[in-house]
Legacy VTK file of the C-alpha trace (Angstrom):
# vtk DataFile Version 3.0
C-alpha trace
ASCII
DATASET POLYDATA
POINTS 471 float
97.464 132.653 94.092
97.442 131.887 90.360
99.620 129.221 88.747
99.995 128.820 84.989
101.429 125.736 83.290
102.784 126.223 79.784
102.603 122.840 78.108
99.356 122.224 79.943
98.609 119.209 77.757
101.779 117.500 78.925
101.596 113.973 80.247
103.069 114.889 83.638
100.734 117.813 84.416
98.492 115.557 86.580
101.496 114.970 88.857
101.645 118.707 89.557
97.904 118.874 90.192
98.123 115.861 92.484
100.801 117.731 94.462
98.544 120.793 94.653
95.755 118.616 96.028
98.123 117.087 98.588
99.218 120.578 99.607
95.588 121.533 100.101
95.050 118.491 102.298
98.124 119.383 104.366
96.791 122.906 104.794
93.486 121.552 106.025
95.260 119.336 108.561
97.331 122.336 109.695
94.199 124.343 110.331
94.105 126.648 107.351
97.645 126.250 106.105
99.512 128.044 108.858
103.176 128.335 107.938
102.659 127.212 104.330
102.167 130.557 102.579
99.278 131.410 100.233
97.495 128.583 98.451
97.112 128.096 94.709
93.450 128.814 94.051
93.508 128.865 90.237
95.437 126.686 87.792
95.595 127.840 84.176
96.650 125.435 81.422
97.975 126.557 78.064
98.934 124.272 75.218
99.050 124.469 71.445
97.329 121.051 71.211
93.667 121.474 72.127
92.927 117.747 72.233
95.752 116.948 74.623
94.918 119.753 77.032
91.252 118.699 77.040
92.255 115.142 78.007
94.545 116.434 80.759
91.699 118.606 82.049
89.551 115.469 82.259
92.249 113.677 84.279
92.530 116.642 86.652
88.767 116.823 87.140
88.742 113.173 88.156
91.718 113.624 90.497
89.842 116.455 92.223
86.656 114.497 92.909
85.953 114.234 96.602
88.704 116.692 97.523
87.724 119.726 99.589
88.084 123.041 97.722
90.497 121.942 94.959
92.107 124.664 92.822
89.909 125.672 89.916
91.228 124.745 86.456
90.806 126.754 83.292
92.220 126.447 79.773
93.696 129.664 78.377
92.832 130.892 74.902
96.390 131.966 74.073
99.798 132.598 75.645
99.042 136.160 76.748
95.773 135.063 78.343
97.672 132.325 80.211
100.334 134.689 81.551
98.309 137.752 82.454
97.921 137.935 86.241
99.983 134.807 86.993
101.958 134.626 90.228
103.901 131.528 89.172
104.525 130.092 85.725
105.627 126.497 85.242
107.267 126.125 81.835
106.858 122.512 80.747
106.914 122.794 76.966
107.968 120.211 74.406
108.647 122.191 71.263
108.182 119.913 68.276
106.457 117.243 70.364
107.568 113.637 70.445
107.987 113.735 66.656
110.805 116.231 67.146
112.316 114.101 69.883
112.402 111.067 67.599
114.423 113.018 65.047
116.751 114.345 67.757
117.513 110.727 68.633
117.602 109.067 65.227
119.669 111.637 63.301
122.724 111.340 65.613
122.367 107.558 65.840
122.595 107.364 62.050
126.041 108.977 62.403
127.121 106.563 65.143
126.825 108.954 68.085
124.383 109.093 70.969
120.909 110.462 70.385
119.219 111.404 73.671
116.736 114.056 74.726
119.106 116.173 76.846
122.563 114.642 76.375
124.920 114.742 73.414
123.875 115.727 69.911
120.209 115.052 70.639
120.235 117.508 73.519
121.852 120.198 71.358
119.279 119.700 68.585
116.421 119.875 71.092
117.839 123.075 72.582
118.263 124.714 69.171
114.567 124.154 68.514
113.345 125.063 72.014
115.380 128.084 73.097
113.868 130.600 70.632
110.381 129.687 71.886
111.485 129.860 75.532
112.990 133.321 75.018
109.752 134.572 73.455
107.851 133.196 76.443
110.247 134.991 78.804
109.645 138.242 76.949
105.869 137.871 77.308
106.240 137.060 81.021
108.335 140.207 81.468
105.655 142.256 79.714
102.513 140.748 81.254
103.529 139.240 84.606
106.783 140.963 85.634
106.446 139.910 89.270
105.824 136.250 88.479
108.347 133.530 89.200
109.044 131.167 86.306
109.900 127.604 87.318
111.383 125.879 84.301
110.774 122.180 83.683
111.465 122.458 79.943
114.452 120.427 78.781
117.343 120.767 78.311
116.657 122.527 81.617
120.058 124.156 82.158
120.299 125.682 78.695
116.660 126.779 78.573
116.887 128.368 82.030
120.088 130.201 81.063
118.503 131.559 77.877
115.383 132.709 79.750
117.479 134.298 82.505
118.902 136.770 79.976
115.370 138.257 79.963
114.062 137.432 83.443
117.225 137.491 85.550
116.904 135.616 88.821
113.119 135.251 88.496
113.511 132.079 86.442
114.688 128.936 88.257
115.257 125.532 86.666
114.358 122.284 88.391
115.151 118.605 87.848
114.158 115.524 89.814
117.370 113.538 89.208
119.423 115.125 92.057
116.541 114.779 94.510
116.132 111.115 93.609
119.879 110.500 93.961
119.999 112.036 97.453
116.918 110.148 98.559
118.158 106.777 97.307
121.688 107.255 98.642
120.368 108.197 102.069
118.228 105.076 102.268
121.150 102.902 101.162
123.345 104.467 103.849
120.750 103.739 106.529
119.783 107.384 107.025
116.471 109.217 106.954
116.119 110.998 103.575
114.030 113.646 105.306
116.862 114.811 107.588
120.172 114.305 105.736
122.415 117.204 104.706
124.160 117.020 101.343
126.529 118.717 98.898
125.723 118.486 95.192
127.098 120.610 92.342
127.512 120.631 88.564
125.274 121.383 85.599
121.849 120.011 84.789
122.237 116.268 84.075
125.950 116.613 84.864
126.367 116.798 88.634
127.836 114.895 91.544
126.785 114.139 95.119
129.975 114.787 97.081
128.823 114.702 100.692
125.970 113.038 102.569
125.732 113.734 106.280
123.528 112.255 108.962
120.899 114.642 110.246
121.313 113.265 113.752
125.015 113.782 114.419
126.438 115.298 111.223
128.468 112.159 110.499
129.732 111.846 106.895
128.065 108.819 105.276
129.290 108.890 101.686
132.744 107.230 102.024
131.231 104.286 103.877
128.500 103.909 101.273
130.991 104.012 98.382
133.093 101.324 100.083
130.138 98.961 100.567
129.304 96.960 97.386
126.292 95.425 99.081
124.776 98.799 99.924
125.549 100.168 96.451
123.701 97.254 94.892
120.489 98.315 96.660
119.787 101.489 94.667
119.682 102.681 91.079
122.856 104.744 90.760
124.864 102.089 92.604
123.764 99.428 90.134
124.065 101.760 87.161
127.715 102.742 87.717
128.896 99.678 89.661
130.822 99.426 92.911
134.231 99.250 91.222
133.858 102.559 89.393
132.133 104.391 92.248
134.834 103.343 94.691
137.503 104.635 92.314
135.608 107.850 91.574
134.884 108.714 95.200
131.639 110.489 94.279
128.061 109.591 93.402
127.276 110.869 89.892
123.930 111.931 88.542
122.419 109.070 86.534
122.909 110.934 83.238
126.682 110.741 83.646
126.351 107.098 82.656
126.274 108.380 79.064
129.733 109.907 79.597
131.483 107.347 81.790
130.107 104.356 79.858
129.628 105.927 76.440
130.537 102.802 74.442
128.183 100.553 76.390
125.250 102.977 76.386
125.631 103.769 72.695
125.627 100.052 71.885
122.492 99.544 74.000
120.673 102.483 72.408
121.606 101.398 68.873
120.561 97.826 69.610
117.154 98.735 71.039
114.054 97.948 68.978
112.882 101.540 69.392
114.254 104.770 70.789
112.872 106.320 73.954
111.176 108.987 71.865
109.556 106.370 69.643
108.290 104.491 72.704
106.808 107.643 74.238
105.323 108.771 70.937
103.451 105.483 70.562
102.517 105.174 74.224
101.336 108.751 74.732
99.603 108.826 71.366
97.640 105.731 72.361
96.820 107.186 75.778
95.476 110.478 74.441
93.467 108.722 71.725
91.869 106.257 74.162
91.281 108.868 76.870
89.585 111.192 74.381
87.305 108.342 73.292
86.667 107.090 76.844
86.787 110.177 79.112
85.283 108.251 82.013
88.493 106.140 82.062
90.929 109.042 81.584
92.437 108.838 85.073
92.714 105.054 84.993
94.374 105.124 81.576
96.762 107.855 82.690
97.832 105.875 85.754
98.506 102.798 83.614
100.564 104.768 81.100
102.426 106.655 83.841
103.510 103.440 85.543
104.759 101.956 82.271
106.633 105.178 81.536
108.390 105.033 84.910
109.196 101.322 84.553
110.988 101.937 81.251
112.881 105.098 82.302
116.566 104.930 81.215
116.009 101.359 80.044
118.991 101.514 77.671
121.413 102.495 80.431
120.028 99.770 82.670
120.483 97.271 79.847
124.073 98.471 79.380
124.801 97.928 83.085
123.585 94.349 83.273
119.824 94.676 83.008
117.712 95.250 86.110
114.274 96.527 87.058
113.555 99.759 88.863
112.586 99.558 92.527
108.922 99.970 93.419
109.696 103.057 95.522
111.067 104.829 92.423
107.946 104.300 90.326
105.613 106.808 91.956
106.531 109.510 89.465
107.046 112.167 92.129
110.068 114.396 91.837
109.572 117.411 89.636
106.228 118.113 91.259
107.590 117.834 94.808
110.549 120.116 94.098
108.298 122.604 92.317
105.829 122.690 95.201
108.561 123.174 97.795
110.153 125.927 95.691
106.870 127.714 95.023
105.797 127.537 98.667
109.139 128.926 99.869
109.141 131.783 97.345
105.575 132.618 98.331
106.655 132.997 101.957
105.715 129.581 103.293
109.245 128.626 104.362
109.809 124.998 105.235
106.261 124.666 106.409
104.803 124.005 109.795
106.141 120.476 109.709
109.760 121.608 109.276
110.171 120.818 105.587
110.160 117.802 103.340
113.762 116.643 103.449
115.479 115.134 100.427
112.111 114.681 98.777
111.856 118.415 98.345
113.644 120.647 100.799
115.090 120.958 104.280
114.942 123.664 106.856
113.621 124.608 110.263
109.884 125.224 110.457
109.130 128.550 108.825
112.750 129.073 107.790
114.556 128.903 104.446
114.253 125.723 102.414
117.265 123.951 100.895
116.781 122.568 97.391
118.969 121.510 94.470
118.125 123.984 91.702
119.368 125.403 88.405
120.333 129.009 89.153
122.862 131.672 88.246
126.350 130.677 89.324
127.350 133.795 91.298
130.754 132.329 92.153
129.586 128.830 93.128
131.951 127.428 90.497
134.547 130.240 90.269
135.770 129.144 86.855
132.354 129.857 85.289
130.795 133.221 84.524
128.560 134.671 87.277
125.467 134.449 85.046
126.079 130.855 83.900
123.373 128.481 85.112
124.635 125.759 87.449
122.853 123.042 89.410
123.597 123.211 93.117
122.221 123.361 96.644
120.330 126.599 97.261
118.554 128.314 100.101
115.087 129.616 99.253
112.681 131.947 101.008
110.442 134.906 100.154
113.547 136.969 99.364
114.542 134.629 96.520
116.985 131.849 95.708
120.613 131.868 96.867
123.196 129.223 95.874
125.191 128.089 98.896
129.007 128.092 98.969
130.562 124.710 98.270
133.969 123.076 98.001
135.805 123.306 94.644
135.179 120.662 92.013
137.902 118.120 91.383
139.937 118.496 88.217
138.169 115.770 86.219
134.704 117.025 87.149
135.641 120.657 86.544
137.043 119.821 83.111
133.812 118.158 82.085
131.715 121.025 83.460
133.807 123.613 81.595
133.560 121.718 78.319
129.811 121.204 78.617
129.227 124.816 79.609
131.088 125.870 76.449
128.722 123.614 74.486
125.691 125.098 76.247
126.716 128.716 75.640
127.496 128.055 71.982
124.078 126.394 71.628
122.341 129.407 73.172
124.288 131.725 70.863
123.282 129.656 67.846
119.625 129.495 68.883
119.206 133.171 69.757
121.291 134.664 66.945
120.777 132.121 64.187
124.540 131.570 64.067
125.250 128.292 62.250
128.965 128.471 63.088
128.059 128.553 66.773
125.787 125.533 66.222
128.640 123.623 64.609
130.945 124.605 67.457
128.392 123.459 70.026
127.995 120.022 68.472
131.634 119.429 67.567
132.895 120.389 71.049
130.531 117.987 72.773
132.510 115.083 74.286
129.968 112.593 72.910
130.409 113.810 69.312
133.694 112.511 67.901
134.213 114.606 64.763
133.436 118.088 63.375
132.425 116.401 60.113
129.936 114.237 61.996
128.616 117.376 63.717
128.190 119.128 60.351
126.278 116.195 58.864
123.982 116.017 61.913
123.170 119.720 61.633
122.548 119.377 57.898
120.213 116.403 58.409
118.343 118.296 61.124
117.831 121.254 58.799
120.209 123.712 60.429
123.095 123.539 57.961
126.677 124.033 59.097
127.940 126.982 57.123
LINES 1 472
471 0 1 2 3 4 5 6 7 8 9 10 11 12 13 14 15 16 17 18 19 20 21 22 23 24 25 26 27 28 29 30 31 32 33 34 35 36 37 38 39 40 41 42 43 44 45 46 47 48 49 50 51 52 53 54 55 56 57 58 59 60 61 62 63 64 65 66 67 68 69 70 71 72 73 74 75 76 77 78 79 80 81 82 83 84 85 86 87 88 89 90 91 92 93 94 95 96 97 98 99 100 101 102 103 104 105 106 107 108 109 110 111 112 113 114 115 116 117 118 119 120 121 122 123 124 125 126 127 128 129 130 131 132 133 134 135 136 137 138 139 140 141 142 143 144 145 146 147 148 149 150 151 152 153 154 155 156 157 158 159 160 161 162 163 164 165 166 167 168 169 170 171 172 173 174 175 176 177 178 179 180 181 182 183 184 185 186 187 188 189 190 191 192 193 194 195 196 197 198 199 200 201 202 203 204 205 206 207 208 209 210 211 212 213 214 215 216 217 218 219 220 221 222 223 224 225 226 227 228 229 230 231 232 233 234 235 236 237 238 239 240 241 242 243 244 245 246 247 248 249 250 251 252 253 254 255 256 257 258 259 260 261 262 263 264 265 266 267 268 269 270 271 272 273 274 275 276 277 278 279 280 281 282 283 284 285 286 287 288 289 290 291 292 293 294 295 296 297 298 299 300 301 302 303 304 305 306 307 308 309 310 311 312 313 314 315 316 317 318 319 320 321 322 323 324 325 326 327 328 329 330 331 332 333 334 335 336 337 338 339 340 341 342 343 344 345 346 347 348 349 350 351 352 353 354 355 356 357 358 359 360 361 362 363 364 365 366 367 368 369 370 371 372 373 374 375 376 377 378 379 380 381 382 383 384 385 386 387 388 389 390 391 392 393 394 395 396 397 398 399 400 401 402 403 404 405 406 407 408 409 410 411 412 413 414 415 416 417 418 419 420 421 422 423 424 425 426 427 428 429 430 431 432 433 434 435 436 437 438 439 440 441 442 443 444 445 446 447 448 449 450 451 452 453 454 455 456 457 458 459 460 461 462 463 464 465 466 467 468 469 470
């Protein structure tokens, strides 16, 4: 089976390869991979930055040392070469690089509104730049690898997946590690096994809520007790981020990115007061890593591990500063998440089901051995949220097997949550319209309707500064 990664010079590509190596080891223990579906035998990397992809290749080669029969790795000459013959395509692009991200953050901040990679004005600017490229990629996949599954990592994941789905239909699926991490941490805090809990989660990418958490042993509902226990809430990231008082009043566990909405004043103040933006930090850190690793290839893996740990330690540092200042737990610093979800999704779509071991729980899927896997994914709505169009991309619990991905029925959203989802989906669809049609009025509408942008005039100035105009 052939896997292609677009954005093959990306910093997190070694996490995916590490997961492939772990899958190979699990297959060996299972006696040839019984129940796990076909193995990835060839990994193709494609990137527009030759130096970065060469460094990543060096890291992968060192990860593979001593492993039995690791997947072969090759670097594609161009996009068509990368796609031709692929069974799965991971889209992990960063259009404009970290330089573009820095502008996405700083331009809104200059107007007194949040600049962030996927949220607020920064997320809209990033999408405007990324969606045209993602659509062209989807068109080449349709032409050269029509039977391939595209698993989209590229942010803003919901908008990019929705734009690509206009070309690829249901054969593109978006993934995010935030919901998986939330379920895993909440289960541990509630005294349950993350590998066996059942859960209900729904919303949009970076705008969702955990609304039910049930024990895998007796089906007992755990969430109300967790939300009523300040001590338990203080033991995990989302509990500390939102605080016991607000979570008790809300009655739900929000995705971590909702901190930008519920505590917009505090997070904006923290971001504006920081010495550097997240994009500026990553630009300096990753630039230094790639420069050193290119000069010292024998230390590439060591240098990557050091940089990865620092990246994880500083994740959402501004929001943590705005909520009192605290360090991330050691168990949340491994960097796993996207890779685990992607592996579980790919294995299920390839016919591996939940695997001979019965699945990987909240870390990446649940299900009886050999049966469908349950994952939180970005997929077409199909009535999951009745107020949204059937083809709108939502983030929800899905069942996955060789026949495809199916969102599961869920209870209706509450009024406050539904209102936010509807407003943000209007922003997303206007952004897609602007990016695919070059419609500057749609771009202005997208920015001005965003709840974190407080004025159409501010939206117009942001678009003008970013080079889109607002006419």
